[in-house]
C-alpha positions in Angstrom: 207.7 -7.4 -10.1 207.1 -6.8 -6.4 205.0 -9.2 -4.3 201.6 -7.8 -3.3 200.8 -8.8 0.3 197.2 -9.8 -0.3 197.9 -11.6 -3.6 198.7 -14.9 -1.9 195.1 -15.1 -0.8 194.0 -15.3 -4.4 195.7 -18.5 -5.4 192.6 -20.5 -4.6 190.6 -18.5 -7.1 190.5 -18.9 -10.9 192.6 -16.3 -12.7 190.8 -14.8 -15.6 192.2 -12.7 -18.4 190.9 -9.6 -20.0 188.1 -7.5 -18.4 186.0 -8.3 -21.5 185.7 -11.9 -20.3 182.6 -12.4 -18.2 183.6 -13.0 -14.6 182.1 -15.9 -12.7 181.2 -16.0 -9.0 184.0 -16.5 -6.5 186.8 -15.6 -8.9 189.9 -13.4 -8.9 191.3 -11.7 -11.9 193.9 -9.1 -12.8 192.2 -5.9 -14.1 195.3 -3.9 -14.9 198.8 -2.9 -13.8 200.4 0.0 -12.1 202.9 2.4 -13.5 205.7 0.1 -12.3 204.0 -3.1 -13.6 202.4 -4.5 -10.4 199.1 -6.3 -10.8 195.8 -4.7 -9.7 193.4 -7.5 -8.8 189.7 -7.8 -8.2 187.6 -10.4 -6.4 184.1 -11.2 -7.7 181.4 -12.6 -5.5 177.8 -13.2 -6.5 175.5 -13.8 -9.4 173.6 -10.5 -9.7 173.5 -7.9 -12.5 173.9 -5.0 -10.1 177.6 -4.5 -9.5 178.7 -3.2 -6.1 182.3 -2.0 -6.0 184.4 -1.9 -2.9 188.0 -0.8 -3.1 190.9 0.4 -0.9 194.3 2.0 -1.1 193.6 4.6 -3.8 196.1 6.6 -1.6 199.2 4.6 -1.0 199.7 5.9 2.5 196.2 4.7 3.6 197.7 1.3 3.7 195.3 -0.4 6.1 192.2 0.3 4.0 192.8 -3.0 2.1 192.1 -4.9 5.4 188.5 -3.8 5.3 188.0 -4.9 1.7 189.5 -8.3 2.7 187.2 -8.5 5.7 184.1 -7.9 3.5 185.2 -10.7 1.2 185.7 -13.1 4.1 182.3 -12.3 5.6 180.6 -12.8 2.2 182.3 -16.2 1.8 181.4 -17.3 5.3 177.9 -16.0 5.9 176.0 -15.2 2.8 174.4 -17.4 0.1 175.4 -15.8 -3.1 172.8 -17.6 -5.1 170.0 -15.7 -3.3 171.5 -12.2 -3.9 170.8 -9.9 -6.8 174.2 -8.3 -6.6 177.7 -9.0 -7.6 180.4 -7.6 -5.3 183.6 -6.5 -7.0 186.3 -6.0 -4.4 189.7 -4.4 -5.2 191.9 -4.4 -2.1 194.6 -2.2 -3.5 194.1 0.2 -6.4 197.5 1.9 -6.0 200.2 -0.8 -5.4 203.1 1.5 -6.2 201.9 4.1 -3.7 201.4 1.4 -1.1 204.9 0.0 -1.7 206.5 3.5 -1.3 204.0 4.5 1.5 203.1 7.7 -0.4 199.8 9.3 -1.4 200.4 9.3 -5.1 201.2 6.6 -7.7 204.7 6.2 -9.1 204.2 9.1 -11.5 203.5 11.4 -8.5 199.8 11.7 -9.6 197.0 11.8 -7.0 194.7 9.1 -8.4 191.7 10.5 -6.5 192.0 13.7 -8.6 192.7 11.9 -11.9 189.1 11.0 -13.0 187.4 12.8 -15.9 185.7 16.1 -15.1 183.2 18.1 -17.0 183.4 21.8 -16.5 186.6 23.7 -17.3 184.7 26.9 -17.5 184.0 26.9 -13.7 187.0 28.9 -12.7 186.3 28.4 -9.0 186.6 24.7 -9.4 189.5 24.9 -11.8 191.5 26.9 -9.3 191.2 24.0 -6.9 192.9 21.5 -9.3 196.4 20.5 -8.4 198.8 19.8 -11.2 198.2 16.1 -11.0 194.5 16.6 -11.6 195.3 17.8 -15.1 197.7 14.9 -15.9 196.7 12.2 -18.5 194.6 9.3 -17.1 197.0 7.0 -15.2 197.2 3.2 -15.7 195.5 2.6 -12.4 192.7 5.0 -13.2 192.3 3.5 -16.6 192.1 -0.1 -15.2 189.2 0.9 -12.9 187.4 2.8 -15.7 187.8 -0.1 -18.1 186.4 -2.5 -15.4 183.5 -0.1 -14.8 182.8 0.0 -18.5 182.5 -3.8 -18.6 180.6 -4.0 -15.3 178.8 -0.7 -14.8 178.8 0.2 -11.1 175.4 0.5 -9.4 177.0 1.4 -6.0 180.5 2.2 -4.9 182.3 2.0 -1.5 185.7 3.7 -1.4 187.7 3.0 1.7 190.0 5.7 3.1 191.8 6.8 6.3 192.1 8.5 8.8 189.1 10.9 9.2 186.8 8.4 11.0 183.6 9.4 9.2 181.1 8.6 6.4 181.1 10.9 3.4 179.0 10.4 0.3 178.4 11.7 -3.2 175.5 11.3 -5.6 172.1 9.7 -4.5 173.6 7.9 -1.4 172.1 9.7 1.7 169.9 6.7 2.6 172.8 4.3 2.1 175.0 6.4 4.4 172.3 6.1 7.1 172.3 2.3 6.7 176.1 2.3 7.1 175.8 4.5 10.2 173.3 2.2 11.8 175.9 -0.6 12.0 179.2 1.2 12.4 178.1 4.3 14.4 180.3 6.8 12.6 179.2 10.3 12.0 178.0 11.3 8.5 179.6 14.3 6.9 177.9 15.0 3.6 180.3 17.9 2.7 184.0 17.1 3.4 184.7 20.9 3.5 186.8 21.4 0.5 186.4 21.0 -3.3 187.5 17.7 -4.8 187.3 18.1 -8.6 188.6 15.1 -10.5 187.8 12.8 -7.6 186.1 9.5 -7.9 183.1 10.9 -5.9 182.8 13.8 -8.2 183.0 11.7 -11.3 180.8 8.7 -10.4 178.6 10.3 -7.8 177.9 13.8 -9.0 178.4 13.3 -12.8 177.3 9.7 -13.3 174.7 9.7 -10.5 176.1 6.5 -9.0 175.8 6.4 -5.2 179.3 6.7 -3.7 180.1 6.0 -0.1 183.5 7.2 1.1 184.2 5.3 4.3 187.0 6.9 6.3 188.6 4.6 8.9 190.6 6.0 11.8 194.3 5.8 12.4 195.1 2.2 13.4 197.5 3.5 16.1 194.7 5.5 17.6 192.2 2.6 17.5 192.4 0.0 20.3 189.6 -2.2 18.9 190.8 -2.4 15.3 189.6 -5.9 14.7 186.1 -5.1 16.0 186.1 -1.9 13.9 186.9 -3.9 10.8 184.1 -6.4 11.6 181.5 -3.7 12.2 182.4 -1.8 9.0 182.4 -4.9 6.9 179.0 -5.8 8.2 177.9 -2.2 7.6 179.0 -2.3 4.0 177.2 -5.7 3.3 174.1 -4.7 5.1 173.7 -1.3 3.4 174.5 -2.8 0.0 171.9 -5.6 0.3 169.4 -3.2 1.8 169.9 -0.8 -1.0 169.4 -3.6 -3.5 166.2 -4.8 -1.8 164.7 -1.3 -2.0 165.4 -1.2 -5.7 163.9 -4.6 -6.5 160.5 -4.1 -4.8 
């Protein structure tokens, strides 16, 4: 099994077993494995019953998105009192370890994981024509791992980290959350990415399940002189918008 770069950070956390086991605050556990057998891990932070998901590297060639997930985790540990929050953050730095290893968009089965989620309407020919071959493939191990985790801990809000478009996109009832993110990171909001994405995580959770989904597109690192500052601002934007969203829903 190949070593995962961020996995060494997890040795201070308690390793848990099956997703059916209730996770405790400040834990790390394996939620599944990739096609080639690499572990997919998740960090849990908080005590609340509202589950906020943050994950990166659904596309293996968007390799730096895991750095933002790690920065969010670091900020939560350093600056926030988990006992006073009504949320539990579930952070998955790398959903596609095989793609990351090979520096390619797809997983090891050559399937685009962000077109591999269940979809509803085969009869809509205009959408069906937009499907690539991999969108019609069986659910992949990486997709199944995330869906199983979401079955155990139903997401209330999702942040999906991408590169390199440098913008905020959203699906489902997430317009207000996108504005909160923008207040901190200053990125432009693009509600419509400009092309159909059937089978995507946003389509499935945002438009079908009505879970707010924020897609946060980071820029190219080689085109970003202030990468560390950008990571910090975006990590703050994610935490601020998530806690602000939760506060509005608990009034």
